[in-house]
C-alpha positions, 0 to 999 in steps of 0.5 A: 500500500502506498504512503498516501492511501495509507494516510487514507485509510488511517485518517478515515479510521480515526474520524471513524473511531472519534465520531463512530455514527455521527461521522455520517454527514448530509451530503454536499454537493460539487458547486456548494460553498465550503469555507476554509477557516484558519491560519498559515497553514490555512493560507498555504504559508511554505508552498506557491499559490495554489498550492495550498491545501483549501485550493487543493481540496477544491479541485478534488470534491468541485466545491467552492472553496473560500480559502479564509487563512490568516498567518498569525491568526489565533483561535481567540482572534478568530472569533471577531472574524467569523461572522462576517465571512459566514454572512459574506459567503453563505458556506454549506460548510467550514472546515475549521484548522486554527489553534496551532498559533495560541500553542505557540503563545502560551495559552491555556488548552482551556481557554483555547478549546473554549475558543473553538467550542465559540467557533463551531457554535457560531458556525451552527448559528449560521446554518452551516456544518462544521468540521475540525481538523486537529492541530498538533500541540508545539511541545518541545520534545514533539518538535525535537523527536519530529513526532507531534501528537494533536492536542486532545481538546479537539477530540474531546470538543468534537466528543461534547459537540457532536463535531466531526475531528479529522484526526492526525493528518497535520501531526502526520505531514510534521512528523514527515521532514521531506513534507515540510517547509519548515518545524510548523509549516507543509511544503508543496507535498506536504499540503498535497498529502493534507488535501488527500487525508483531509478528502478521505476524511470528509468522504468517510463522513458522506460529505465528499461526493467526488472521487 
């Protein structure tokens, strides 16, 4: 089995394990608007224009994906700009990848989790579905050993709010130097792997109709 296929299988298994039968959500047809909400990893820092994972995911799904990634953004600050994006774009789905900069600033896990919960609730109030992409929590051991692990707050929040969580994709990439532009950003190949992993998880949830 190729490495890319293996990542897809592992991601699908992780999503099913975390969300159980609740992972199946209404499908989103090609042409629908999807909001990718996040930080520099959503923006695509570390690769050229058009090599970010939202653009690559759009080509796989047929969705009109709005890249709302801002380098340096935090879950705390992101709360303030989300409502305007929802009103402007009226997305059917919001894929949330944020929290890494909060960890870098040493904010408490509880504070980050509370901000993520607010983001999830705001998306739901706006009438869209929401999916979380788990983000590794910075640790010296993880950076040195190249063995980053998702912060447990994403799985916890997924269980508490009944939100699907895409686990291990980002952490898997950061654990492979050949897929990284630096210690916290994927490179072009890394973003391709990220799009592959996210797409595999979304298909498992029933959201993505494209092959």
